[in-house]
N, C-alpha and C positions, 0 to 999 in steps of 0.2 A: 163507152161517154167520157168526156175528156175534159176534167177538169180544168179550172183556172190554170191551181198548178202547176200541169203540165203544158199547158200552153206558155206559161213562160219558162217553159222548160224546155219550150223544143224552138221557140225563138231566142234564147239567149245562145241558144247550138247552132242555129240556121246565119243570122248575120254573119257575128266571123268566117263560117266560112264561105258566104257567100261573098266577101268583100279577100277572098283567098282568092276565091274562083274567078270574081269577076260577073261569073251568071249560071247560071244550074235553070236546069230544066225540071219544072215543077214536080213530072210522075218523079221522077231523080230524090229529088230532096223529099220528095217523101218515100220514098222504100229506106231512104237511110235513114230516117228519123223516124220508123218506124207508124206509119200511119197512111191516112189513105188523103188521096192526092184534094178532093174533097176539102177534107179537116182543115189541110195545109193553107187550103184556100182561104178556108174561116180564119185563120189564123194571122196572114199577112194585112186581112179586113182590118183587125186589129192592131197590125204595128203602125199603122200609118200613125196610129195616133200618138204613138213613142217616140222620148225625146227626153230633149231638158227641161230644168222647170223653166216658165216662161211662155209657153206654149203656141209660141207664133209660127208661122210658116219656114223661117230659116231656125228654129230649136229643132222643127218633129222628122222622124227621118220618111225620108218619100222613098214608097216603091211603084215601079213604074206599074200600073193595076189595068193600065192597055193591052197590054201583053199576054196578058191572063184571061182576060177577055174571049165568049168567042171566039174564032176568026184569027184572033193573035199569037205569035210563035211560042206559049206557052212559059216562055224563059222569064226568072224570078228576078228581076234585075231591082238595086238596091240603095238608093244617095244616103249624103247627109247621115251616116251611121258611122266614122271614122273612128269614131269613143267606145268601139268595139271588137274593132278591128283585132284587139290582145285581150289578154282580160283585163279583168278591174280591180288593183292592187287600193289595201284599203290604206286612208293614211295614216297618222299618228293618231290624231284624235277620232278616224275611227275606228281604230282598234283600242285603242281608250274604253271607247264607252261598249263596244262589245264585250269586253274582257268585263267591269264592268255588270252587264247585263249577265253574262254565265255566270258570276260569284254573287250577284243575288239569284240565278237559279240553283245555284248549288246549295244554296244555307235550309231552303225545304224541297230538296230533292230526295227521294229515297235513296237504297242504299244499291239499288238495282240502277240510277238514271245516274248515279258517283262517275261509273267510268267513262262515258260519252261524254259526258260534260268534262272531264279533269283532260278528254285528249284533245276535246275542243279548244278549253284554254291554249294544251302544250304547242298544238300549229299554229295557233296564231302571235305564241309567244314566240315559236320560230322562226315563224316566214316575216316577222318584223321586226324581231330584236326587244330590247330591253324598249317597258313602255310604263308607265308611270301612269298607277294606276290605285286610288284610294283605297285604302285600308277596309275591311268588306271582312263581316262576319262568315269566316263557313264552316259549317257541322261540326263540331268540336267537341270534347268531353263534357259537360251538359247536356246540350243543345243536342250532338248524335244518340246523347242515348236514348233522348226523347222522343225526337225521329225515327227511334229501330222500334223501344215501345209499342207505339202506337197505331208504327205499319206491320211489327208480328199480331197485333191485339185485331187489328184492320181483318188481314188474311188470314186467323185462324177463328174468328169468330169468341174473343176471351173480351173480360169487362177489365176497366182500367181505372183507376182509384188517382185521383191530378190532386196537387196543390198547384191551383191557378190562381195568376192575376187578375183580378176583377180593374182595370183603368178606371174605368168614368169612376168608383167610388173608394181608387187607392187602398186597395182590402185585398185577401189572400184567402181566398175558401177552397173548402175540400168539397171532393163530389166524386160520386161516382158515374160511371158514362159506359154506354153502350157503342164502339166505335160502327160508325155506318161508310166512313171513308176518308182519303186524305185529299186537300183539294188546295192550289193557291191561285189566289188571286193578286194580279197589282205584282207579283215579286212574295208575297206575304203568304203563309205553309197556313193553312189553316184546319182542326179535325173538325169534321163532320157524322155529331154523337146525338142517340136520347140521353139529355140528361138527369137521372131521377132528384136531383134537388129540385131543378127546374119542373119536372114532371112533363117536358118538353122538350123538341127540338133544340140543339142549337148549335153554333160553330167556335171551335176554340181557337187561339190564334198560338199556333205550336212556340213562339220569341216569349208567348206569357206563363210556359208552360213551370213551375219550380219543380214538378216531379213529375213524375208520371210512373206507378206502378203497375205488371202487367197481373191480375190475379188469376187463379182459377175456376171463376165463377166465368162459365157461357155467358153472350149477348142472349138476349131474349128477341124475341119476335114483335117490331113494330108496324104500324099499318101506314110509310112514310114512303112516298115517291121521293125519283130523283131531285136531287138539290137542285134547286134554279135560280142560277146565277146575271140573269138575263136584266137583274133590278142592282146589281152588286151583294155582296157579301151578309151586310146591313138589311134587312126588313122586318122594319117595326110594328108592331101586333097592332090591329084594326083597333080595339078598346084603348090604346093609347092616349091622354090627353093632347090637345091638339094646340100651339100657341102659334101667334103669328109675330111675327120682326120685321121692323123696318131697319135697311143696315144702308147707313150712307155710302161714298163710294168707297171709303178706306177699309170700309168694313166685306167688302163682297163677295171678299173670298173664301167666304164662310159656305158662303150655297153651292157652290165649287165642290167646296174639302168637307158637308159634312151631307148626307140626304136630306131631303125636305124634300115636301109635296107638293105646292105649287112655287112661282115665282111673277111675279108680275113687276116691270119694270114702270118706272117713278122719274121726275122732272127727276136734274141733277144729278142723271149717274146713279140716284139710289135705285134699290129695292125695296119689294115687302113679299117676304117668304112664310113657308107654313112645316114646320115641323112637329112629329109626336113627338113628346117627351118619355124615355122609357125610368128616366133615374133624375131627378131636381137636383137636387147635388152639382151631374151633369153640367144638366144648365143653366147651372148660380157662375161654377167656372167657366162658362163657355162668355156667360153676357155679362162677367168683369173682363176678360180679355177682349172684349169687343168696345171697355168703352171708353171717350164719349160717344160712339159712333156708332150706336144700335136704340134704340129704342122699341118698348112691349106694347103693342099694338090691340092681342087680347090673346088669353083673359087677361081683368081682372088683378084676381088674385098671385097671378105671376109678375104685374107692375107693382104691386105692394110688395111685395117678397123681393125683389129686384133692388127698390127703392131701397128695404130696411136692411137691405146688404151691403149696396151703396154708403149709404151712411155708418155702418160702424163699420168697413174701411176707414173714412173717412175717420173716424173716430182714434182710429191710431196714431195720426200726424198731430202733431201739435201745429196749432192755430197758425194761421200768416203773419206774421208781422210786420206793415207796410211803412 
């Protein structure tokens, strides 16, 4: 079975080959690429939908499909693909973006992946030259030590004691966890673990671990399945309270940045969203950030607390003298 990745690789090799040769018989091309003629004909049916953005007829690669039909001469002929005749080169902007992505990946990668990442960075820098890249923290000092500890604990089945910054409450907590694995979501590294303080499975951001100590005690067995990341790393419990917010156009970004359960479009570009609240202090800080472009629709208790919070903030400022 041929994967999409394999197909892309074949097409990227095939087009420059044909552009240099002018034409090539389908059987010969299939032999060179190590696939059957039927598979290569299927690839070519995909190639006609490839080209420059815009997707108009003049933007797409042209393949003489008539020659590949029964009764044709079986020769592969391609037109409108001159830009693939030579290997593509990265622009300085593209190289910079790729280096930023690699450095971000490096900040959450394990020791076994670092040589491969560093090799890729070195090759890009050698090919492109000096590329200005924004400074990004790489695993060094405490961050590297934390990553080594959690990687070792996950591999060897040992418990870890964490000092962890809970950003939603702006407090440092201490807890003992059983590591289940390390994952990367959106360029951020997380420790998937069973937390004894919470009595449940939790995900901990590596960059919020102030300290990680490898313990002698082995992990215990927990009846948990594979980590489901289909809906993101944050999965609020079903018994958490639900709040409904009306977001004006200037506050719509919150519906994309935070996990919401429902979204309803309103007139004037506003949104009505529902979300579950794990920490009321977090909700209060969010509402202050969104003021005056947010309104609590329900429940009433949150509306009252929000009103009291805003009045308390206003009381800190002297009355306006007009």
